[in-house]
C-alpha positions in Angstrom: -74.4 47.1 26.8 -72.6 44.6 29.1 -72.0 41.1 28.1 -72.6 38.3 30.6 -70.2 35.8 29.0 -66.9 37.8 28.7 -64.2 36.2 26.5 -66.6 33.6 25.0 -65.0 32.5 21.8 -67.9 30.7 20.2 -71.4 32.0 19.3 -74.5 30.0 19.6 -76.6 29.8 16.4 -79.8 29.3 18.4 -79.5 32.8 19.9 -79.7 34.5 16.5 -83.1 36.0 17.3 -82.0 37.4 20.6 -78.8 38.8 19.0 -80.9 40.5 16.2 -83.1 42.1 18.9 -80.0 43.3 20.8 -78.6 44.8 17.5 -81.8 46.7 16.8 -81.9 48.1 20.3 -78.2 49.0 20.1 -78.7 51.0 16.9 -81.7 52.8 18.5 -79.5 53.9 21.4 -80.8 51.4 24.0 -77.9 50.4 26.3 -79.8 47.5 27.9 -77.6 44.4 28.1 -78.4 41.0 26.7 -77.4 37.6 27.9 -77.2 36.4 24.3 -74.4 38.9 23.4 -70.7 38.1 24.0 -68.3 40.8 25.2 -66.3 40.3 22.0 -69.3 41.3 19.9 -70.3 44.1 22.3 -66.9 45.7 22.2 -66.7 45.4 18.4 -70.2 46.9 17.8 -69.1 49.9 20.0 -66.0 50.4 18.0 -68.0 50.3 14.7 -70.6 52.7 16.1 -67.9 55.1 17.3 -66.2 54.9 13.8 -69.6 55.7 12.1 -69.6 52.4 10.2 -72.9 52.2 8.2 -74.9 49.3 9.7 -77.0 49.1 6.5 -73.9 48.3 4.4 -74.5 45.2 2.3 -71.0 44.5 1.0 -67.3 45.4 1.4 -66.0 48.5 -0.5 -65.0 48.0 -4.1 -61.8 45.8 -4.5 -58.5 47.3 -5.6 -57.7 47.6 -9.2 -55.6 45.1 -10.9 -52.4 47.2 -10.8 -52.8 48.1 -7.1 -53.6 44.5 -6.2 -50.5 43.3 -8.1 -48.3 45.8 -6.1 -49.9 44.8 -2.8 -49.2 41.1 -3.6 -45.6 41.9 -4.5 -45.2 43.7 -1.1 -46.7 40.6 0.6 -44.7 38.1 -1.5 -43.2 36.3 1.4 -46.5 35.8 3.1 -48.0 34.5 -0.1 -45.1 32.2 -0.7 -45.4 30.7 2.8 -49.2 30.3 2.5 -49.3 29.0 -1.1 -49.2 25.3 -0.4 -51.6 25.7 2.6 -54.1 27.7 0.6 -53.8 25.3 -2.4 -54.8 22.4 -0.1 -57.9 24.3 0.8 -59.3 23.5 -2.6 -59.5 19.9 -1.6 -60.6 19.8 2.0 -63.1 22.7 1.7 -64.7 21.4 -1.5 -68.4 20.9 -1.1 -68.4 22.4 2.4 -69.9 25.7 1.3 -66.9 27.6 2.7 -63.9 29.4 1.4 -60.5 30.1 3.0 -59.3 33.7 2.8 -55.8 35.2 3.3 -55.4 39.0 4.0 -52.6 41.4 4.7 -52.2 43.3 8.0 -54.8 45.8 6.9 -57.5 43.3 6.2 -57.2 43.4 2.4 -57.8 40.0 0.7 -54.7 38.7 -1.1 -56.0 35.2 -2.0 -59.1 33.1 -1.7 -59.6 29.3 -2.2 -62.3 26.8 -1.4 -65.8 25.6 -2.5 -66.6 27.1 -6.0 -70.3 26.9 -5.3 -69.9 29.6 -2.7 -68.0 31.9 -4.9 -71.2 33.6 -6.3 -72.5 34.5 -2.9 -69.0 35.7 -1.9 -68.8 38.0 -4.9 -72.1 39.5 -3.9 -70.6 40.8 -0.7 -67.2 41.5 -2.3 -65.5 38.7 -0.5 -62.9 39.0 -3.3 -59.2 39.5 -3.8 -58.4 43.2 -3.3 -61.4 43.9 -1.0 -60.8 45.3 2.5 -62.6 43.6 5.4 -61.4 45.6 8.3 -63.9 46.6 11.0 -63.8 50.2 9.6 -64.7 49.0 6.2 -67.2 46.2 7.0 -68.1 46.4 10.6 -67.9 43.4 12.9 -66.6 40.4 10.9 -64.0 37.7 11.7 -61.2 39.2 9.6 -61.6 42.8 10.9 -62.3 41.8 14.5 -59.4 39.3 14.6 -57.1 42.2 13.5 -58.7 44.5 16.2 -58.2 42.1 19.1 -55.2 40.1 17.8 -56.8 36.8 18.8 -58.8 33.9 17.1 -62.5 34.9 16.7 -65.6 33.3 15.3 -68.5 35.6 14.2 -71.8 33.9 13.4 -74.7 35.3 11.4 -76.5 38.1 13.4 -73.4 38.9 15.3 -72.1 40.8 12.2 -72.6 44.6 12.5 -73.6 45.3 8.9 -77.0 44.0 7.8 -75.9 42.6 4.4 -73.3 40.3 5.9 -75.5 38.7 8.6 -76.1 35.7 6.3 -72.5 34.7 6.8 -70.5 32.9 9.5 -66.7 33.2 9.7 -63.8 32.2 11.8 -60.4 33.9 11.6 -57.1 34.4 13.4 -54.1 36.6 12.8 -50.8 35.4 11.3 -47.8 36.8 13.3 -44.2 37.3 12.3 -42.4 34.4 14.1 -39.5 36.7 15.1 -41.1 39.9 16.5 -44.8 38.9 16.9 -46.1 41.7 14.6 -49.3 40.9 12.7 -48.7 40.1 9.0 -52.2 39.2 8.0 -55.2 37.0 8.7 -56.4 33.6 7.6 -60.2 33.2 7.6 -62.8 30.5 6.7 -66.2 32.0 5.7 -69.4 30.6 4.5 -73.1 31.2 4.5 -74.7 30.5 7.9 -76.0 27.1 6.9 -72.3 26.0 6.7 -71.6 27.0 10.3 -69.1 24.7 12.1 -67.3 25.4 15.4 -64.4 23.3 14.0 -63.6 26.0 11.4 -62.0 28.0 14.2 -59.6 25.2 15.0 -58.9 24.9 11.3 -57.8 28.5 10.9 -55.7 28.4 14.0 -53.9 25.3 12.7 -53.5 26.9 9.3 -52.1 30.1 10.7 -49.6 27.9 12.7 -48.5 26.1 9.5 -48.0 29.4 7.7 -46.0 30.9 10.6 -43.8 27.8 10.7 -43.1 28.2 7.0 -42.3 31.9 7.5 -39.9 30.9 10.3 -38.1 28.5 7.9 -37.8 31.2 5.2 -36.4 33.7 7.7 -34.0 31.1 9.1 -32.8 30.2 5.6 -32.1 33.9 4.8 -30.3 34.4 8.1 -28.2 31.3 7.5 -27.2 32.6 4.1 -26.5 36.0 5.6 -24.2 34.6 8.4 -22.6 32.3 5.9 -21.7 35.2 3.7 -20.4 37.3 6.7 -18.5 34.6 8.6 -15.2 35.7 7.1 -15.6 39.2 8.6 -17.0 38.0 11.9 -14.1 35.6 12.3 -11.4 38.1 11.2 -8.6 38.9 13.6 -8.8 42.5 12.5 -9.2 45.1 15.3 -12.4 46.4 13.7 -15.7 45.8 15.2 -18.3 43.9 13.0 -22.0 43.9 13.5 -24.4 42.0 11.2 -27.9 43.4 10.7 -30.7 41.3 9.2 -32.8 42.5 6.3 -35.2 44.3 8.7 -32.3 46.2 10.3 -32.1 44.2 13.5 -28.6 43.4 14.8 -28.2 39.6 15.0 -24.5 39.0 15.4 -21.3 40.8 16.3 -17.7 39.9 16.8 -15.8 40.3 20.0 -14.2 43.6 19.0 -17.5 45.4 18.5 -17.9 46.1 22.3 -14.5 47.7 22.5 -14.9 49.8 19.4 -18.4 51.0 20.5 -16.8 52.1 23.8 -14.1 53.9 21.9 -16.8 55.8 20.0 -18.1 57.2 23.3 -21.3 55.1 23.6 -20.6 54.4 27.2 -21.9 51.0 28.3 -21.3 48.4 25.6 -24.4 47.8 23.4 -23.0 44.5 22.1 -21.9 41.4 23.9 -20.0 38.5 22.3 -22.9 36.0 22.3 -25.9 38.2 21.8 -27.1 41.8 21.1 -28.9 44.4 23.0 -31.5 46.6 21.3 -29.6 47.9 18.3 -31.2 48.4 15.0 -31.3 50.6 11.9 -34.2 50.8 9.5 -34.5 51.2 5.7 -37.4 51.4 3.4 -38.6 48.2 1.6 -36.5 47.7 -1.4 -33.7 50.0 -0.1 -30.2 48.7 0.4 -29.2 51.1 3.2 -31.1 53.3 5.7 -32.0 56.9 4.8 -31.0 57.9 8.3 -28.5 56.5 10.8 -27.8 57.2 14.4 -25.4 60.2 15.2 -22.5 57.9 16.1 -22.8 55.9 12.9 -21.5 56.8 9.5 -23.3 55.6 6.4 -20.0 54.5 4.7 -19.5 52.0 7.6 -22.6 50.1 6.4 -22.4 47.7 3.5 -25.5 45.9 2.1 -25.4 42.2 1.7 -27.0 41.2 -1.6 -27.1 37.5 -2.8 -28.7 36.6 -6.1 -30.2 40.0 -6.4 -31.9 39.8 -3.0 -31.1 42.2 -0.2 -30.7 40.0 2.9 -29.0 42.3 5.4 -26.1 44.6 6.0 -22.7 44.6 7.7 -21.5 47.5 9.9 -17.8 47.8 10.2 -16.7 49.9 13.2 -13.1 51.1 12.5 -10.8 50.7 15.5 -8.8 53.7 16.6 -5.5 54.0 14.6 -2.5 55.8 15.9 -2.5 59.4 14.6 -6.1 59.5 13.7 -9.5 59.6 15.4 -11.9 56.8 15.6 -13.4 56.0 12.3 -11.2 58.4 10.4 -10.6 55.9 7.7 -12.4 53.0 6.2 -11.7 49.6 7.7 -9.2 47.5 5.9 -10.4 44.2 4.4 -10.3 41.2 6.8 -7.0 39.3 6.8 -6.5 36.1 8.8 -3.1 35.8 10.4 -1.4 32.6 11.1 2.2 33.0 12.3 4.2 29.9 12.6 4.7 30.4 16.3 0.9 30.5 16.7 -0.1 27.5 14.6 -0.3 25.0 17.4 -2.2 21.9 16.1 -2.1 23.5 12.7 1.6 23.2 12.3 1.0 20.0 10.3 -0.6 22.2 7.6 2.4 23.1 5.4 2.4 26.3 3.3 2.8 30.0 3.3 0.5 31.1 0.5 -2.1 33.8 1.3 -5.0 31.5 0.4 -3.8 28.8 2.8 -2.9 31.2 5.7 -6.4 32.8 5.4 -8.0 29.3 5.6 -5.9 28.3 8.5 -6.6 31.5 10.3 -10.3 31.0 9.9 -10.1 27.4 11.1 -8.2 28.5 14.2 -10.9 31.1 14.9 -13.7 28.6 14.5 -11.9 25.9 16.6 -12.6 28.0 19.7 -16.3 27.4 19.4 -18.4 24.2 19.2 -20.6 25.2 16.2 -20.8 22.7 13.3 -18.2 23.3 10.6 -18.5 22.2 6.9 -15.1 21.7 5.2 -15.3 22.3 1.4 -12.7 21.5 -1.2 -11.6 19.1 -3.9 -10.6 15.5 -3.3 -7.1 15.3 -1.7 -6.9 18.9 -0.3 -6.6 17.6 3.3 -10.0 18.1 4.7 -9.3 15.3 7.2 -6.2 17.1 8.4 -8.1 20.3 8.9 -10.8 18.4 10.8 -8.3 16.9 13.3 -6.5 20.3 13.7 -9.8 22.0 14.5 -10.5 19.3 17.1 -7.0 19.5 18.6 -7.2 23.3 18.8 -10.6 23.3 20.6 -11.6 23.0 24.3 -12.3 19.2 23.9 -8.9 18.3 22.4 -8.5 15.5 25.0 -12.0 14.0 24.1 -12.5 11.5 21.3 -12.1 12.4 17.7 -14.2 9.9 15.7 -14.1 9.9 11.9 -16.4 8.2 9.4 -16.5 8.3 5.6 -20.2 8.4 4.5 -19.2 7.3 1.0 -17.4 4.1 2.0 -20.4 2.1 3.1 -23.7 0.7 1.8 -26.8 2.3 3.4 -27.2 -0.6 5.8 -23.6 -0.6 6.9 -23.5 3.2 7.3 -26.7 3.1 9.4 -25.1 0.6 11.9 -21.8 2.4 11.8 -23.4 5.7 12.7 -26.1 4.7 15.1 -24.9 1.3 16.4 -27.2 -1.6 17.2 -28.4 -3.8 20.0 -27.8 -7.5 20.2 -30.1 -9.5 18.0 -31.3 -6.5 16.0 -30.5 -8.3 12.7 -28.9 -11.4 11.4 -25.2 -11.3 12.0 -25.4 -8.7 14.7 -22.5 -8.8 17.1 -23.2 -10.3 20.5 -23.8 -7.6 23.0 -24.5 -5.1 20.3 -22.2 -2.3 19.0 -21.7 1.3 19.9 -22.1 3.6 16.8 -19.7 6.4 15.8 -22.2 9.0 17.1 -22.1 7.6 20.6 -18.3 7.1 20.4 -17.9 10.8 19.7 -19.8 11.8 22.8 -18.0 14.7 24.5 -15.7 15.1 21.5 -15.8 15.6 17.8 -17.6 13.6 15.1 -16.0 14.0 11.6 -18.2 12.9 8.8 -16.3 12.9 5.5 -18.2 13.0 2.2 -21.4 13.9 4.0 -22.9 14.6 0.6 -22.9 10.8 0.0 -25.2 10.1 3.0 -28.4 8.4 1.6 -31.4 10.8 1.5 -33.6 8.5 3.6 -30.9 8.4 6.4 -30.5 12.1 6.6 -33.7 12.9 8.7 -32.6 10.4 11.3 -29.2 12.1 11.6 -30.9 15.5 11.6 -32.9 14.4 14.6 -29.8 13.5 16.5 -28.4 17.0 15.9 -31.7 18.6 17.0 -32.5 16.4 20.0 -29.0 15.5 21.2 -30.0 11.8 21.5 -29.4 8.7 19.4 -31.3 5.4 19.2 -29.4 2.3 18.5 -30.9 -0.1 15.9 -33.3 -2.4 17.7 -33.6 -0.2 20.7 -36.5 2.1 21.8 -34.6 3.9 24.6 -32.6 7.0 23.5 -29.0 7.7 24.6 -28.0 11.3 25.2 -25.0 12.5 23.2 -23.2 15.8 23.0 -20.5 16.2 20.3 -19.1 18.8 17.9 -19.8 18.0 14.3 -17.3 18.6 11.5 -18.4 17.5 8.1 -16.6 17.6 4.7 -17.6 17.3 1.1 -16.3 17.9 -2.4 -19.8 18.3 -3.7 -21.9 21.5 -4.1 -24.5 20.7 -1.5 -26.8 23.5 -2.8 -27.0 21.8 -6.1 -27.5 18.5 -4.3 -30.5 20.1 -2.5 -31.9 21.3 -5.9 -31.5 17.8 -7.3 -33.3 16.3 -4.3 -30.3 14.4 -3.0 -29.7 16.4 0.1 -32.1 17.9 2.7 -32.1 21.7 3.1 -32.8 21.5 6.8 -29.8 19.2 7.3 -27.6 21.5 5.2 -28.3 24.4 7.5 -27.5 22.3 10.5 -24.2 21.1 9.3 -23.1 24.3 7.5 -23.5 26.8 10.3 -20.0 27.8 9.4 -17.9 26.7 6.4 -14.2 26.6 5.4 -13.2 26.4 1.8 -9.8 24.7 1.6 -7.8 25.8 -1.4 -6.6 23.4 -4.0 -2.9 22.8 -4.7 -3.3 24.8 -7.9 -4.3 27.8 -5.8 -1.2 27.5 -3.7 1.4 26.6 -6.3 3.9 28.9 -4.7 4.0 26.4 -1.7 5.3 23.5 -3.9 9.0 24.0 -3.0 8.1 24.0 0.7 5.8 21.0 0.3 8.4 19.1 -1.6 11.1 19.7 1.0 8.6 18.7 3.8 7.5 15.4 2.2 11.0 14.4 1.0 12.4 14.8 4.5 9.5 13.0 6.1 9.4 10.1 3.6 13.2 9.7 3.6 13.2 9.3 7.3 10.3 6.9 7.0 12.0 4.7 4.5 15.5 5.0 6.0 17.0 6.9 3.0 19.3 9.9 2.6 17.4 13.3 2.4 16.7 14.5 -1.2 16.0 17.8 -2.7 14.2 19.0 -5.9 16.0 20.7 -8.8 14.7 24.1 -10.0 13.6 22.4 -13.2 11.6 19.8 -11.3 10.0 22.4 -9.2 8.9 24.4 -12.2 7.5 21.3 -13.8 5.6 20.4 -10.6 4.2 24.0 -10.6 2.9 23.6 -14.1 1.0 20.4 -13.3 -2.8 20.8 -12.6 -2.8 18.4 -9.5 -6.3 16.9 -9.8 -5.5 14.8 -6.7 -4.1 17.8 -4.8 -1.9 17.2 -1.7 -2.6 13.5 -1.7 -1.4 13.1 -5.3 1.6 15.4 -4.5 2.7 13.2 -1.6 2.5 10.1 -3.8 4.6 11.7 -6.5 7.2 12.7 -3.9 7.3 9.1 -2.6 7.6 7.7 -6.1 10.5 10.0 -7.0 12.3 9.3 -3.7 12.1 5.5 -4.1 12.9 5.3 -7.8 15.9 7.7 -7.9 19.4 7.2 -6.4 20.5 10.8 -6.9 20.4 13.4 -4.0 18.9 16.0 -6.3 15.6 14.9 -8.0 15.3 16.4 -11.5 12.7 16.5 -14.3 13.8 13.1 -15.4 12.7 11.6 -12.1 9.1 12.9 -12.5 6.4 10.4 -13.4 5.6 10.3 -17.1 2.1 11.7 -16.8 3.5 14.9 -15.1 6.6 15.2 -17.4 4.6 14.9 -20.6 2.0 17.6 -19.7 2.5 21.0 -21.4 2.6 24.0 -19.1 -0.8 24.8 -17.6 -2.5 21.8 -19.2 -4.4 19.1 -17.5 -3.2 15.6 -18.3 -5.5 13.4 -20.3 -5.3 9.7 -21.0 -4.5 8.5 -24.5 -7.6 8.1 -26.7 -8.4 5.2 -29.0 -10.1 6.1 -32.3 -13.6 5.5 -31.0 -12.8 6.8 -27.5 -14.1 10.1 -26.2 -15.4 11.3 -29.5 -18.1 8.7 -29.6 -19.1 8.9 -25.9 -22.2 10.4 -24.5 -22.0 13.3 -22.0 -22.8 10.8 -19.1 -20.1 8.4 -20.4 -17.5 11.3 -20.6 -18.3 12.2 -17.0 -17.9 8.6 -16.0 -14.6 8.4 -17.9 -13.3 11.5 -16.2 -14.2 10.2 -12.7 -12.3 6.9 -13.4 -9.4 8.8 -14.8 -9.1 11.0 -11.7 -9.4 7.9 -9.5 -6.6 6.1 -11.4 -4.3 9.0 -11.1 -5.1 9.6 -7.4 -4.5 6.0 -6.6 -1.4 5.8 -8.8 -2.8 2.9 -10.9 -3.8 0.7 -7.9 -6.9 -0.9 -9.2 -8.1 -2.2 -5.9 -7.9 1.3 -4.5 -9.6 2.7 -7.6 -12.5 0.2 -7.2 -12.8 1.1 -3.5 -12.8 4.8 -4.2 -15.4 4.5 -6.9 -17.6 2.1 -5.0 -17.7 -0.5 -7.9 -16.4 -4.0 -8.4 -12.8 -4.4 -9.5 -13.9 -6.5 -12.5 -16.2 -3.6 -13.5 -13.2 -1.2 -13.4 -11.3 -3.3 -15.9 -14.4 -3.4 -18.2 -14.5 0.4 -18.0 -10.8 0.7 -18.7 -11.2 -1.2 -21.9 -14.3 0.8 -22.9 -12.7 4.1 -22.3 -9.2 3.3 -23.6 -7.4 3.9 -20.3 -5.4 0.6 -20.1 -2.2 2.1 -21.4 -2.3 4.9 -18.8 -2.5 2.3 -16.0 0.5 0.4 -17.4 2.5 3.7 -17.5 1.6 4.5 -13.9 2.5 1.0 -12.7 5.9 1.2 -14.5 6.8 4.4 -12.8 5.8 3.0 -9.4 8.4 0.3 -9.8 
């Protein structure tokens, strides 16, 4: 039976009579062709006939039982999650249309169904229900089964169905594909009785499948970002071991530079891994398994380590041990990654003072990441030196001679931050500078843009900045013509951006663009062993700056400094050193030269301000948090109220009101006295 309209996607309802005649002839063995029949239908009928599908069938097979359906939905959880909002919207736009939207798995079994409730009764009669299978083998020619068979959008109208009991229906369907490997994950279908026939339903299912695939891609990208974020330490390590990261499906997605060499040492011949991409290298494991049941001959199971975050298996890391002297390749497990940072190798990082393991690990990682141009997110408490690390990364990179442009997102109102970032054209608003102004994004073209306190960026400004990162172009305020920009982004924050995302204050898509890699800078508490070295460094530097004789710290002063909690970190430490240097005439600075709030703190305790009778005990949780923030600002700014107001972003008069309310006035007086 040859079709005269090969590849025709749409059926013509007016040809139903001719199609029925063709169907009856086909079942009787007549091979005579018909102009009314499309090749799509002809091919499908032949598949059904060859598979002995009963043409008299009136409904799909019995649906799965509740337990089996629950297990199937659990296996297809990601597809259901991605499609949930799309399917939910079907309740609205399909209401009173006489149609339903159906989601199936890759075998054609229905997972979910939404739409016009008035059609549900007729749908139940043909088992168009959750758990029912609508493959061609089960139900003959139908949009769901035929779309799975051909892998393309199809529309099946009325008499074109193979089974007699389904010929009252019209349906349109297309497959949903995995965005990363193109495999078929399921089908989205719109079905209704023939009276509800509409050619537009095919466009609807194609658009719906596209939306679901986009959501699946975002889910996959989010999981990959989490995987790479968790593995960046090992990938960036200066260890001689080769590292390969596999995603949750067992596909190699990232390797370090040593992987090629180690694979060659293992006798694999031509390297399977290159520094910026991967050849076909994969392992496989069963769904729910953490490691594969079988591995290639050259690989040992103990080299593989599953990556599990929040109870979810998101991938695995393969550590390829380098050859060690006196042993064969892979004869021992790889040592944990250690970042090295010898003084002679520091380069731009020589301004980072300290020898603690935590700091050297951080510097080593920063040095490694400085070689690339990927965005870096610096994490750490206030005062740990995120700005210093940002400049060191810039000066250690390939664009060290290009501009380094810094901007604090927390230091401006929304309007000022917008103009500072994007710039503006002449006359774009009242008070605009003549000739306009170049924004910080443009100024950083070719170099590095450092955005401090990026967590403070207003939520409505974030999508505009995200577009700059994605498109590589910026629009000045008041202009319609984009300007091309190319810069390396380094961002910093002392906030937990994941919690900010949950609170709706930071966009997830922006987070994954700025946090491609991250560096957690240790607090001064975590490197207390570096305090003698830091003290010597700052005292020498400040003495030279102020034209004074060099000073040293006594053992007692060093011990007291070690016991202090340092809420203001390095910034606070520097201020304390300067205060001691300027207020003492002795060459050796002792405990008596320490500021009062440090001297009076018991070992290991965090200093608190004095409380008035109705102070903290009668404050709400919110007020206590506000009091703590003001207290930290006062100590960090050494009692300078102008600086405190600026750091907190409130009026100076408001600061004084808060001081009285929270009983902090005496602390300010003490700090001022010790600054004199």
